[in-house]
C-alpha positions as CSV (number, residue, x, y, z in Angstrom):
1,M,2.3,-24.9,-24.2
2,E,3.8,-22.0,-26.2
3,H,7.1,-20.6,-24.9
4,M,10.5,-19.4,-26.0
5,G,12.3,-22.1,-24.0
6,I,15.1,-21.4,-21.6
7,V,15.5,-17.9,-23.1
8,S,12.2,-16.9,-21.5
9,L,14.0,-17.2,-18.1
10,I,16.5,-14.4,-18.9
11,P,14.3,-11.4,-17.8
12,P,13.3,-12.7,-14.4
13,I,16.7,-14.2,-13.6
14,L,18.4,-11.0,-14.7
15,A,16.0,-8.9,-12.6
16,I,16.5,-11.0,-9.5
17,A,20.3,-11.0,-9.9
18,L,20.5,-7.2,-10.4
19,A,18.1,-6.6,-7.6
20,V,20.5,-8.6,-5.3
21,L,23.7,-7.0,-6.6
22,L,22.5,-3.4,-7.0
23,R,19.8,-3.4,-4.3
24,N,17.8,-1.2,-6.6
25,V,14.5,-2.8,-7.7
26,V,13.6,-0.1,-10.3
27,V,16.9,-0.6,-12.2
28,A,16.7,-4.4,-11.9
29,L,13.2,-4.5,-13.3
30,F,13.9,-2.0,-16.1
31,V,17.0,-3.9,-17.3
32,G,15.2,-7.3,-17.1
33,I,12.4,-5.9,-19.3
34,F,14.7,-4.2,-21.8
35,V,16.8,-7.2,-22.3
36,G,13.7,-9.4,-22.7
37,L,12.5,-7.0,-25.4
38,L,15.9,-7.2,-27.1
39,V,15.3,-10.9,-27.4
40,I,11.8,-10.4,-28.9
41,V,12.3,-7.4,-31.1
42,G,15.8,-7.9,-32.1
43,P,19.2,-6.5,-31.2
44,N,18.3,-2.9,-32.1
45,P,18.2,-0.6,-29.1
46,V,16.2,2.1,-30.9
47,S,13.3,-0.1,-32.1
48,T,13.4,-1.9,-28.7
49,T,13.0,1.4,-26.8
50,M,10.2,2.5,-29.1
51,S,8.4,-0.9,-28.6
52,L,9.0,-0.5,-24.8
53,V,7.3,2.9,-24.8
54,T,4.4,2.3,-27.3
55,D,3.6,-1.4,-26.8
56,H,4.3,-1.8,-23.1
57,F,4.5,1.3,-20.9
58,A,1.8,3.3,-22.6
59,P,-0.9,0.5,-22.5
60,V,0.0,-0.2,-18.9
61,V,-0.2,3.4,-17.7
62,T,-3.3,4.3,-19.7
63,D,-5.3,1.3,-18.6
64,S,-8.3,2.4,-16.6
65,Y,-7.7,-0.1,-13.8
66,N,-4.0,0.7,-13.4
67,A,-4.6,4.4,-13.5
68,G,-7.2,4.0,-10.7
69,V,-4.6,2.2,-8.6
70,M,-2.0,4.8,-9.1
71,I,-4.3,7.7,-8.2
72,L,-5.4,5.9,-5.1
73,L,-1.8,5.3,-4.0
74,F,-1.2,9.1,-4.4
75,F,-4.2,9.8,-2.1
76,I,-2.9,7.3,0.5
77,G,0.6,8.8,0.3
78,G,-0.7,12.3,1.0
79,F,-2.9,11.2,3.9
80,V,-0.1,9.1,5.6
81,A,2.3,12.0,5.3
82,L,-0.2,14.3,7.1
83,V,-0.7,11.7,9.9
84,E,3.0,11.3,10.4
85,R,3.5,15.1,10.6
86,S,0.5,15.8,12.8
87,G,1.9,14.3,16.0
88,G,-1.5,12.7,16.7
89,G,0.0,9.2,16.9
90,A,2.6,10.2,19.4
91,A,0.0,12.1,21.4
92,L,-2.3,9.0,21.5
93,A,0.6,6.8,22.6
94,A,1.7,9.2,25.2
95,K,-1.8,9.3,26.6
96,A,-1.9,5.5,26.9
97,A,1.6,5.4,28.4
98,R,0.2,6.9,31.6
99,F,-1.4,3.5,32.5
100,I,1.8,1.5,32.0
101,D,3.2,0.3,35.3
102,S,4.7,-3.2,34.5
103,R,7.0,-4.8,32.0
104,G,4.2,-6.9,30.5
105,K,2.0,-3.8,30.1
106,G,4.9,-1.9,28.5
107,Q,5.4,-4.5,25.8
108,L,1.7,-4.9,25.1
109,A,1.2,-1.1,25.0
110,A,4.1,-0.7,22.4
111,W,2.5,-3.6,20.4
112,L,-0.9,-1.9,20.5
113,G,0.7,1.4,19.5
114,G,2.2,-0.3,16.4
115,L,-1.2,-1.8,15.5
116,L,-2.8,1.6,15.8
117,I,-0.3,3.1,13.3
118,F,-1.2,0.3,10.7
119,F,-1.5,2.8,7.9
120,S,2.3,3.5,7.7
121,D,4.8,0.7,8.0
122,L,7.8,3.1,7.8
123,G,6.1,5.6,10.1
124,T,5.4,3.1,12.9
125,P,9.0,3.0,14.3
126,L,9.4,6.8,14.1
127,I,6.0,7.5,15.7
128,V,5.8,4.8,18.3
129,G,9.5,4.3,19.1
130,P,10.3,7.8,20.5
131,V,7.3,7.6,22.8
132,F,8.2,4.2,24.3
133,E,12.0,4.6,24.6
134,K,11.8,6.3,28.0
135,I,9.0,4.0,29.1
136,F,11.0,0.9,28.3
137,D,14.1,2.4,30.1
138,K,12.0,3.1,33.2
139,L,10.6,-0.4,33.2
140,R,14.1,-1.9,32.6
141,L,13.1,-3.3,29.2
142,S,15.8,-3.5,26.6
143,R,15.9,-1.1,23.6
144,E,16.4,-4.3,21.5
145,K,13.0,-5.6,22.7
146,L,11.4,-2.3,21.6
147,A,13.1,-2.5,18.2
148,W,11.7,-6.1,17.7
149,I,8.2,-4.9,18.6
150,L,8.5,-2.0,16.2
151,D,9.8,-4.2,13.4
152,S,7.0,-6.8,14.0
153,T,4.2,-4.2,13.9
154,S,5.4,-2.4,10.8
155,S,5.4,-4.4,7.5
156,P,3.9,-7.6,9.1
157,V,0.8,-5.6,10.1
158,A,0.7,-3.5,6.8
159,V,0.8,-6.6,4.6
160,L,-2.4,-7.9,6.2
161,I,-4.6,-4.9,5.5
162,P,-6.3,-4.5,2.0
163,F,-7.2,-0.8,2.2
164,I,-3.7,0.8,2.7
165,G,-0.8,1.2,0.3
166,W,0.5,-2.3,0.8
167,G,-2.8,-3.9,0.0
168,I,-3.5,-1.7,-3.0
169,Y,-0.1,-2.5,-4.4
170,I,-0.4,-6.2,-3.9
171,M,-3.9,-6.3,-5.3
172,G,-2.7,-4.5,-8.3
173,L,-0.2,-7.2,-9.0
174,I,-2.8,-10.0,-8.3
175,R,-5.4,-8.4,-10.6
176,E,-3.0,-8.2,-13.6
177,E,-2.2,-11.9,-13.3
178,F,-5.8,-13.0,-12.8
179,D,-6.8,-11.0,-15.9
180,R,-4.2,-12.8,-17.9
181,E,-5.6,-16.1,-16.8
182,G,-9.0,-14.9,-18.0
183,L,-10.6,-14.8,-14.6
184,G,-12.9,-12.0,-13.5
185,T,-12.4,-12.7,-9.7
186,S,-12.3,-9.7,-7.6
187,E,-8.7,-8.9,-6.4
188,L,-10.1,-7.8,-3.1
189,S,-11.7,-11.3,-2.4
190,V,-8.5,-12.9,-3.5
191,F,-6.4,-10.8,-1.2
192,I,-8.8,-11.4,1.7
193,G,-8.8,-15.2,0.9
194,A,-5.0,-15.3,1.1
195,I,-4.8,-13.5,4.5
196,P,-5.0,-16.8,6.5
197,Y,-2.1,-18.1,4.5
198,Q,0.1,-15.2,5.3
199,F,1.6,-17.3,8.0
200,Y,4.7,-15.4,8.7
201,A,3.1,-12.0,9.1
202,I,0.5,-13.5,11.5
203,L,3.2,-15.2,13.5
204,A,5.3,-12.1,13.7
205,V,2.4,-10.0,15.0
206,S,1.2,-12.8,17.4
207,A,4.6,-13.4,18.9
208,I,4.7,-10.1,20.8
209,P,1.7,-10.7,23.1
210,V,2.9,-14.3,23.6
211,V,6.3,-13.2,24.8
212,A,4.9,-10.4,26.9
213,L,2.2,-12.5,28.7
214,T,4.3,-15.7,29.1
215,K,7.7,-14.1,29.6
216,T,9.2,-16.4,27.0
217,D,12.5,-14.6,26.3
218,F,15.4,-16.6,25.0
219,G,18.6,-16.3,23.1
220,A,20.2,-12.9,22.6
221,M,17.0,-11.1,23.5
222,R,17.0,-12.7,26.9
223,Q,20.6,-11.6,27.4
224,A,19.7,-8.0,26.4
225,D,16.8,-7.8,28.8
226,Q,19.0,-9.4,31.5
227,R,21.6,-6.7,31.0
228,V,19.1,-3.9,31.5
229,R,17.5,-5.5,34.5
230,D,20.8,-6.3,36.3
231,T,22.9,-3.3,35.4
232,G,20.5,-0.6,33.9
233,E,22.9,-0.3,30.9
234,L,20.9,0.5,27.8
235,Y,23.6,-0.8,25.4
236,W,26.5,-3.3,25.2
237,P,29.9,-1.7,25.6
238,N,30.7,-1.9,21.8
239,S,27.2,-0.9,20.6
240,K,26.6,2.0,18.3
241,P,23.0,3.0,18.6
242,L,21.3,4.7,15.7
243,R,20.0,8.2,16.5
244,R,16.8,9.8,15.2
245,S,17.3,12.9,13.1
246,E,15.9,16.1,14.5
247,S,13.2,16.2,11.7
248,D,12.0,12.7,12.5
249,S,11.8,13.5,16.2
250,A,10.0,16.7,15.5
251,D,7.5,15.1,13.2
252,S,6.6,12.4,15.7
253,M,6.4,14.6,18.8
254,T,4.7,17.7,17.3
255,E,3.9,20.3,20.0
256,G,0.2,21.0,20.6
257,S,-1.1,17.9,19.0
258,R,-3.8,15.8,20.6
259,P,-5.1,12.2,20.2
260,I,-8.2,13.4,18.3
261,V,-5.9,14.5,15.5
262,I,-5.4,10.9,14.6
263,W,-8.5,9.0,15.8
264,L,-11.1,11.3,14.3
265,P,-9.7,11.2,10.7
266,L,-9.3,7.4,11.0
267,L,-12.9,7.2,12.1
268,V,-14.0,9.3,9.2
269,L,-12.0,7.1,6.9
270,F,-13.6,3.9,8.1
271,V,-17.1,5.3,8.3
272,T,-16.9,6.7,4.8
273,L,-15.3,3.5,3.3
274,F,-17.6,1.0,4.9
275,G,-20.7,3.3,4.5
276,I,-20.1,3.4,0.7
277,L,-19.3,-0.3,0.5
278,S,-22.4,-1.3,2.4
279,T,-24.6,0.3,-0.3
280,M,-22.9,-2.2,-2.7
281,G,-23.8,-5.2,-0.6
282,F,-20.6,-5.5,1.3
283,P,-19.8,-7.8,3.1
284,V,-22.4,-10.2,1.8
285,E,-21.8,-9.4,-1.9
286,P,-18.3,-9.2,-3.5
287,V,-17.3,-5.6,-4.4
288,P,-15.7,-5.0,-7.8
289,G,-12.2,-3.7,-7.7
290,E,-13.1,-0.5,-9.5
291,E,-15.9,0.3,-6.9
292,F,-13.6,-0.5,-4.0
293,R,-10.9,1.8,-5.3
294,A,-13.3,4.6,-5.8
295,A,-14.8,4.2,-2.3
296,L,-11.3,4.1,-0.8
297,S,-10.2,7.2,-2.7
298,T,-13.2,9.1,-1.4
299,A,-12.6,7.9,2.1
300,Y,-8.9,8.9,2.1
301,L,-9.8,12.4,0.6
302,F,-12.5,13.0,3.3
303,A,-10.2,11.8,6.1
304,A,-7.4,14.1,4.8
305,I,-9.8,17.1,4.8
306,V,-10.8,16.4,8.4
307,L,-7.1,15.9,9.4
308,I,-6.1,19.3,7.8
309,A,-9.0,21.0,9.6
310,L,-7.9,19.6,13.0
311,M,-4.2,20.5,12.4
312,L,-5.3,24.1,11.7
313,I,-7.7,24.2,14.7
314,F,-5.0,23.0,17.1
315,K,-2.4,25.1,15.4
316,V,-0.1,22.1,14.8
317,K,1.3,23.5,11.6
318,S,0.6,26.3,9.2
319,I,-1.5,25.8,6.1
320,G,1.5,26.1,3.9
321,E,3.4,23.4,5.9
322,I,0.3,21.1,5.8
323,L,-0.3,21.3,2.1
324,G,3.4,21.1,1.4
325,G,3.5,17.9,3.5
326,Y,0.5,16.5,1.7
327,V,2.2,17.0,-1.7
328,K,5.5,15.5,-0.4
329,G,3.6,12.5,0.8
330,M,2.2,12.1,-2.7
331,E,5.6,12.5,-4.2
332,K,7.0,9.6,-2.0
333,M,4.6,7.3,-3.8
334,I,6.2,7.9,-7.1
335,S,8.8,5.2,-6.5
336,V,6.0,2.8,-5.5
337,V,4.0,3.6,-8.7
338,L,7.2,3.2,-10.8
339,I,7.9,-0.3,-9.4
340,L,4.2,-1.2,-9.9
341,V,4.3,-0.1,-13.6
342,L,7.5,-2.0,-14.2
343,A,6.1,-5.0,-12.4
344,W,3.0,-4.9,-14.7
345,T,5.2,-4.5,-17.7
346,L,7.4,-7.4,-16.7
347,G,4.3,-9.6,-16.2
348,G,3.1,-8.8,-19.7
349,L,6.6,-9.6,-21.1
350,L,6.8,-12.9,-19.3
351,E,3.4,-13.9,-20.6
352,Q,4.5,-12.9,-24.2
353,M,7.7,-15.0,-23.8
354,G,5.8,-17.9,-22.2
355,T,8.0,-18.0,-19.1
356,A,5.4,-19.6,-16.8
357,N,4.5,-22.1,-19.5
358,F,8.2,-23.1,-19.7
359,L,8.5,-23.4,-15.9
360,V,5.3,-25.5,-15.7
361,E,6.6,-27.8,-18.5
362,M,9.9,-28.3,-16.7
363,M,8.3,-28.8,-13.3
364,A,5.4,-31.0,-14.4
365,G,6.0,-34.6,-13.3
366,T,9.1,-33.7,-11.3
367,V,7.8,-31.2,-8.7
368,P,4.6,-32.2,-6.9
369,A,2.0,-29.4,-6.9
370,S,1.8,-29.8,-3.1
371,L,5.4,-28.6,-2.7
372,V,5.1,-25.5,-4.9
373,P,4.0,-23.2,-2.0
374,V,7.0,-24.0,0.2
375,L,9.3,-23.7,-2.8
376,I,7.9,-20.2,-3.6
377,F,8.2,-19.3,0.1
378,I,11.9,-20.2,0.2
379,C,12.6,-18.4,-3.1
380,A,10.8,-15.2,-2.0
381,A,12.5,-15.3,1.4
382,A,16.0,-15.6,-0.2
383,M,15.3,-12.8,-2.6
384,S,13.9,-10.5,0.1
385,F,16.8,-11.2,2.5
386,A,19.4,-10.4,-0.2
387,T,17.7,-7.3,-1.5
388,G,16.2,-6.0,1.7
389,S,13.0,-5.2,-0.2
390,S,9.7,-7.1,0.2
391,W,8.0,-4.8,-2.3
392,G,10.6,-5.7,-4.9
393,T,10.2,-9.3,-4.1
394,F,6.4,-9.1,-4.7
395,A,6.9,-7.3,-8.0
396,I,9.1,-10.1,-9.4
397,M,7.6,-13.1,-7.7
398,I,3.9,-12.6,-8.0
399,P,3.9,-12.5,-11.9
400,L,5.8,-15.8,-11.8
401,A,4.0,-17.6,-8.8
402,I,0.4,-17.1,-9.9
403,P,0.7,-18.5,-13.4
404,V,2.9,-21.3,-12.2
405,A,0.3,-22.2,-9.5
406,F,-2.5,-22.3,-12.1
407,G,-0.3,-24.3,-14.5
408,L,0.7,-27.0,-11.9
409,D,-2.7,-27.0,-10.3
410,A,-1.2,-25.8,-7.0
411,P,-3.4,-24.0,-4.5
412,V,-3.3,-20.4,-5.7
413,L,-4.3,-18.6,-2.5
414,V,-1.7,-20.6,-0.6
415,C,1.0,-19.7,-3.3
416,I,0.1,-16.0,-3.0
417,G,0.4,-16.3,0.8
418,A,3.8,-17.9,0.2
419,V,5.1,-15.0,-1.8
420,L,3.9,-12.5,0.8
421,S,5.2,-14.5,3.7
422,G,8.5,-15.1,2.1
423,G,8.9,-11.4,1.3
424,I,8.2,-10.3,4.9
425,F,10.3,-13.1,6.4
426,G,13.4,-12.3,4.3
427,D,12.8,-8.5,5.0
428,H,12.5,-9.2,8.7
429,C,15.9,-11.0,8.8
430,S,17.8,-8.7,6.5
431,P,20.1,-6.1,8.0
432,I,19.8,-3.9,4.9
433,S,16.0,-3.7,5.0
434,D,14.4,-0.3,5.4
435,S,12.1,-1.6,8.2
436,T,15.0,-3.2,10.1
437,I,17.0,0.1,10.0
438,L,14.1,2.2,10.9
439,A,13.1,-0.1,13.8
440,S,16.7,0.3,15.2
441,T,16.5,4.1,14.6
442,G,13.1,4.4,16.3
443,A,14.1,2.4,19.3
444,G,17.5,4.2,19.6
445,T,19.5,0.9,19.5
446,D,22.3,-0.6,17.6
447,L,21.4,-2.1,14.2
448,V,23.5,-5.3,14.7
449,D,22.1,-5.7,18.2
450,H,18.6,-5.5,16.8
451,V,19.3,-8.1,14.1
452,K,21.0,-10.5,16.5
453,T,18.1,-10.3,19.1
454,Q,15.3,-10.5,16.5
455,L,16.9,-13.3,14.3
456,P,16.1,-16.2,16.7
457,Y,12.4,-15.3,16.8
458,A,12.3,-14.8,13.0
459,L,14.1,-18.0,12.2
460,I,11.9,-20.1,14.4
461,N,8.8,-18.5,13.0
462,G,10.2,-19.0,9.5
463,A,10.8,-22.7,10.1
464,I,7.2,-23.1,11.4
465,V,5.9,-21.3,8.3
466,A,7.8,-23.5,6.0
467,V,6.2,-26.6,7.6
468,S,2.8,-24.9,7.5
469,F,3.2,-24.3,3.7
470,I,4.1,-28.0,3.2
471,I,0.9,-28.9,5.0
472,A,-1.2,-26.3,3.2
473,G,0.2,-27.7,-0.1
474,F,-1.6,-31.0,0.7
475,V,-4.5,-29.6,2.7
476,E,-5.7,-26.2,1.6
477,S,-7.3,-25.1,4.9
478,Q,-7.4,-21.7,6.6
479,L,-7.3,-23.5,10.0
480,I,-3.6,-24.3,9.5
481,V,-2.7,-20.8,10.8
482,I,-4.1,-21.9,14.2
483,F,-1.7,-24.9,14.1
484,S,1.1,-22.5,13.3
485,V,0.4,-20.1,16.2
486,G,0.0,-23.1,18.6
487,V,3.4,-24.6,17.6
488,M,5.0,-21.1,18.0
489,V,3.7,-20.8,21.5
490,V,4.9,-24.3,22.5
491,V,8.4,-23.8,21.0
492,Y,8.8,-20.4,22.7
493,L,7.8,-21.8,26.1
494,V,10.2,-24.7,25.7
495,L,13.1,-22.5,24.7
496,A,12.4,-20.0,27.5
497,R,12.2,-22.7,30.1
498,R,15.5,-24.2,28.9
499,A,17.1,-20.8,29.1
500,A,15.8,-20.2,32.6
501,S,17.0,-23.7,33.7
502,R,20.5,-22.9,32.4
503,E,20.6,-19.6,34.3
504,Q,19.5,-21.4,37.5
505,K,22.2,-24.0,37.1
506,A,24.8,-21.3,36.5
507,E,23.7,-19.5,39.6
508,R,23.9,-22.7,41.7
509,V,27.4,-23.4,40.3
510,G,28.4,-19.9,41.2
511,T,27.0,-20.2,44.7
512,D,28.7,-23.5,45.3
513,S,32.0,-22.1,44.1
514,A,31.6,-19.2,46.5
515,V,30.9,-21.5,49.4
516,R,33.9,-23.7,48.7
517,S,36.2,-20.7,48.5
518,D,34.9,-19.5,51.9
């Protein structure tokens, strides 16, 4: 195997270290790439910069596949911005809220609301949260519980869907690595094949109905709910709840909006997308990535046109505000596109330096292929927790994980699922993650309180996921996810019963003490 030895590890290690220290993935990736080129080209910053632009950035940006991905991301960004500003999501959630009359229904309704806003992981808390705050207060459900539901239906839902920004971004990373391996496999089929191995995302989403239907609260979450039930107090005495800005509140609760403003554009999106794909043989025949992107771009454009028309009909916003919002949504995707370009460039550099070959050579004979998935999961989780960025974790880990999996003959789909699961798990536990902060903001609760109440659920799910990846390393079966969910349900039930038993004992002790004193 050709490689540059231990020197080939400098770019990824430097990128990871800087991402953790600076919490800026763009800077971390750029520095890692530049230093790697200094090793290849020589210690001349001028010639290195020229090589970076002409030999790396330019080919990546002008590649027809990459250009298609970037264009699609801009279409998605514009559409998502319109949806978030339309108030349709809040109107739909408010409509459904009229039928909520129990604690279980309240939790399930918030969960369904998060699933409906699947197209925007960062929009979910700010759209669903403000609607359900007062509902949770009325039902005496804690704001911490609402924050957990918002957090569990944002990125864990988005990472499972191939036709939104998350899926397009991940498939772009996957496609690049499969091309380097000389495989013409459709990145869409790879992404779909890896979905059953996204154990953490599936557990995070499944945990909410399990808790709502079985009343399996435990740990700090149980104490928070008990506080609200017994005293009606929304916060602990020392809590400092995050407040929504006026703009966020206004965007999510736009006057005059109606549910049709969200469901009709989404219907147009789905009908257009699957109508075009069906002419290509989907779902029986695999659809090439280029055709899938073209169909998706068309669907998002048509959906945006319908959404703009509805916003004008119901006088939600003026035409200037609507078009301005669409452009701003596209502008928000620039950082995503920049990370993607840098990730593609880093992948090409690592191939040139033979980083994966060196890792495979080091690990061969010492690390069993069956343990590679769980090791990838742990590494991705640690990085995501430290940086607060699952997207940054994907950008650095996927170019390493896929070639290493091929080199060590480890199950590739499982390894991809391990990267995605680790990224979401670390992000879910991290107090510096965007999704964690926005979930606290959307629910109007204290950030630390949210982290403390969510962490026990996340850690239990993370432990189950680690075991699942060990099993999947030996037996590559999509049925393992059923085992994972089953174990989660059992563990939650046991912990909840133990918590209830301790409370009953404490109540009996208190009663006995009162009787003795009398």
